[in-house]
N, C-alpha and C positions, 0 to 999 in steps of 0.2 A: 344199225341204220335200217330203216324200214324199206327204203327203195334202193335200187341199184344206183351207184354213183360212178361217174367217170373216173378214170385213173388220175386225170388232172385235178378233179375236185378233191379226191382223197389226198393227193400230194399237197395241195394247198391247205387242206385241213391239218395234215401232219406238220407242215411248216408252221402254221399258227400255234399248234400245240407245243412245238419246240420253242417258239418265241415265249410263250407263256411260262413254260418250265424254266426258261433262262431268266425269267423276271422282266421280259420286254413286252408287256401287254400292249403298249402303244404300237408295236410292230405287228402284233397279232390281229388287232381290231380291224384294220382295213381288209385283211384277207378274209376274216370271218364275215364282215359286212358284205363283201362281194359275193361270198358263197350264199349268204342269206338272201341277197337280192336276186340271185339266180334261181333259188328255190327256197321259198319262205317256210317250207316244211322240212328243212334239213335239220333234223333233231340234234345231231351231234354238233353242228355249227352253233346252234342256239345254246346248247349246254356249255360249250367252251367259251362262247361270248359272255355267258354269265360270270365267268372267271376273269375275263379280260376287261370288262367295263369298270368305270371309275367309282360309281356310287351304288348304294344299296337299292335305290329305286330302279335303276337300270338293271341290276341283277334280278330283282323281282320280276320285271317285265320279261327278261330272257327265260327265267325259270317257268313263268306262266306259259310262255310259248312252247317250251319243251313239253309241259303237261297237256297243252292243247293238242299237240301232235301225238303224244303218247301218254295217256293218263296213267299208265302203269310204270312209268319211269321212277323207280324208287329213289335214285340219287337226287333227282330234281325235287321230288316231293319232300324228302328229308331236308334238303338244303333250304327249301322254301319255308317249311315249318320252323326250322331253327331261326331263320331271319325274322319271321313273324313273331316268334316268341321273344327274340331280342328286342324287337320294336315295341312289344307290349311292356317289357321291363323298362325300356327307355321312357315310354309314355307315363308309366307309374312313377318313375323318378321325377319326371318333369312336373307331374301333378303334385307330388310331395313338396318339391321346391317352390312351386307357385303358392301352395298353402302356407309354407313357412314365410315366404316373402309377404303375403297378405297379412299374416299375424304381426310381423315386424312393423309393417306400415301402420297397422291399427295401433300398436303400442306407441310408435313414434307420434302419431297424431293425438293420441290420448294424453301423453306426457306433455306435448306442446300445448295442448288446450289447457291442461291443468296449470302449467307455468304461466300462460297468458291470463288465466283467471286469477292466479295468485298475484300477479303484477297489478291487475285491475283492482282487486280488493285492497291491496297495499296502498295503491294510489288513492282510493276512496277513503281509506282510514286516515291517510295523511291529510287529505282535504278537510276532514272533520276536525282534526286536531288543530289545524292552522286556520280554518275558515270560520 
C-alpha cells in the first residue's frame, strides 16, 4: 500500500479478503466499495475488487485503476494482459463463427435459388408440352 491506512481500513480490507477466499464475493464487494469510496487511490482495495466483481469488464476497470495508481503493479499488469489476450481469442472465435454462418447462409440462398429456378423451368417446359 502506497499510503498509510487506518487500522479500521486494514481490518475491513482483511475481512473482504477472507470473504473472497471463502467464495463469498457478494459479501466482500460492499466492504471494498466503501473502502474505494473513502479513498479512490486505495490500490489493494481495487486489486481485491477485481477478484470480487461479477464480470470481465468490471475486472478490467478495477485492474486499470490499480495500474493508474501504481503502474508498476506486476500482478495487475499480468492479470490485465491475460484478460485482454483471452478477449482477443474470443473475438477471433466470434469472427470465425460469423464467417462460417455467412458461408452457410450463402449456400442456403444459392441452393434455394437453384431449386426455384428448376421449378420455374420445369413449369415452363410443362406449359410448352401442353400449351
